[in-house]
C-alpha positions as CSV (number, residue, x, y, z in Angstrom):
1,N,40.7,93.1,111.7
2,P,41.3,96.7,110.3
3,A,41.2,99.4,113.0
4,A,38.5,102.0,112.8
5,Y,41.2,104.7,112.3
6,R,42.2,106.0,108.8
7,G,45.2,107.8,108.5
8,P,45.5,111.0,106.4
9,S,47.6,109.2,103.8
10,G,45.3,106.3,103.6
11,W,46.8,103.8,105.5
12,V,45.1,101.9,108.1
13,G,45.9,100.2,111.3
14,V,45.3,96.5,112.3
15,V,44.8,95.1,115.6
16,L,47.3,92.0,115.7
17,D,46.8,91.1,119.4
18,T,43.2,90.0,119.0
19,R,43.7,86.9,116.8
20,P,42.9,88.6,113.4
21,D,42.1,87.0,110.3
22,W,45.7,86.5,109.0
23,G,44.8,85.7,105.4
24,L,42.9,89.1,105.5
25,V,45.9,90.8,106.9
26,A,48.1,89.1,104.2
27,E,45.7,90.1,101.5
28,L,45.7,94.1,102.9
29,V,49.3,94.1,103.0
30,R,49.8,92.6,99.2
31,D,47.0,94.9,98.1
32,A,48.8,98.0,99.8
33,F,52.3,96.8,98.1
34,L,50.5,96.5,94.9
35,H,49.0,100.2,95.1
36,V,52.6,101.6,95.3
37,A,54.9,99.3,93.7
38,T,56.3,99.8,90.3
39,K,55.0,98.0,87.4
40,K,57.7,95.7,87.0
41,L,57.5,94.6,90.7
42,Q,53.5,94.6,90.1
43,A,53.9,92.1,87.5
44,Q,56.3,90.0,89.4
45,L,53.9,89.9,92.2
46,I,50.8,89.2,90.1
47,G,52.7,86.5,88.4
48,A,53.7,84.6,91.6
49,P,51.8,82.3,93.5
50,R,49.9,83.2,96.6
51,V,51.1,82.0,99.9
52,E,49.0,80.5,102.3
53,V,49.3,82.4,105.7
54,S,48.6,80.8,108.9
55,A,48.5,82.4,112.4
56,P,51.8,82.8,114.2
57,K,52.6,79.9,116.9
58,A,52.3,81.5,120.5
59,R,55.5,82.1,122.1
60,R,56.5,80.1,125.3
61,G,58.8,81.5,128.1
62,R,59.6,84.9,129.1
63,T,58.2,87.9,127.7
64,R,60.0,91.4,127.3
């Protein structure tokens, strides 16, 4: 879920420890990249197939 705070340069925060919709996170990151990418990189990404995103697996064992 996007955070309620929006930075002065247009960036937004995403809370990652509350089981976010990873597809939405991927879409936000992709759209943000397209906004600042060169035309060549935009063309490469737009022509590339979208990648399915799934939630990361929970880590087992000790934590830092």
